[in-house]
Wavefront OBJ file of the C-alpha trace (Angstrom):
o trace
v -31.567 -20.916 2.598
v -28.306 -20.556 4.398
v -24.762 -20.357 4.181
v -22.129 -23.460 3.525
v -21.589 -25.894 6.329
v -18.484 -26.840 4.750
v -15.428 -26.016 2.568
v -12.944 -27.953 0.800
v -9.114 -27.642 3.022
v -6.714 -25.513 1.378
v -3.163 -27.064 0.119
v -1.235 -25.820 2.985
v -3.861 -27.395 5.585
v -3.571 -30.760 3.685
v 0.580 -30.173 3.683
v 0.538 -30.172 7.078
v -1.671 -32.792 7.240
v 0.227 -35.204 5.168
v 3.524 -34.244 7.321
v 1.703 -35.543 10.480
v 0.930 -38.720 8.349
v 4.031 -39.082 7.395
v 5.513 -38.954 10.809
v 2.538 -41.478 12.005
v 3.798 -43.632 9.515
v 7.096 -43.558 10.485
v 6.575 -43.791 14.064
v 3.526 -46.435 14.046
v 5.238 -48.661 11.447
v 8.932 -48.067 10.997
v 9.839 -46.722 15.029
v 12.003 -44.404 13.273
v 10.886 -41.565 15.315
v 12.907 -41.224 18.675
v 10.806 -41.108 22.101
v 9.691 -37.943 23.284
v 8.697 -37.102 26.475
v 8.068 -40.249 28.015
v 6.154 -41.305 24.888
v 7.229 -44.631 22.692
v 7.479 -44.327 18.697
v 4.211 -45.932 18.489
v 2.355 -43.367 20.606
v 3.690 -40.854 18.735
v 2.650 -42.010 15.647
v -0.807 -42.854 16.672
v -1.330 -39.772 18.028
v -0.134 -37.944 14.453
v -2.853 -39.410 13.206
v -5.308 -38.128 15.276
v -3.623 -34.592 14.773
v -3.920 -34.966 11.189
v -7.450 -35.806 11.341
v -8.157 -32.980 13.354
v -6.477 -30.715 10.927
v -8.662 -31.761 7.964
v -11.459 -31.788 9.789
v -10.443 -28.188 11.088
v -9.930 -26.918 7.440
v -13.392 -28.839 6.225
v -15.612 -26.978 9.331
v -13.741 -23.331 9.176
v -13.380 -21.357 5.776
v -9.732 -19.843 5.417
v -7.948 -23.076 7.370
l 1 2 3 4 5 6 7 8 9 10 11 12 13 14 15 16 17 18 19 20 21 22 23 24 25 26 27 28 29 30 31 32 33 34 35 36 37 38 39 40 41 42 43 44 45 46 47 48 49 50 51 52 53 54 55 56 57 58 59 60 61 62 63 64 65
């Protein structure tokens, strides 16, 4: 048939995604993250969740990430 189309993310990828999720939680629900480049704490938290999802998806699609 063909090669594998998806992979499990490696531990460093999962740790990076967890850091972004933590930043997202602190920014969105805690308001702890300082405003940066004109973005509010809530916006940084929301974007942090998006980046965490992209990192995990990249870890599933590309081998070795």
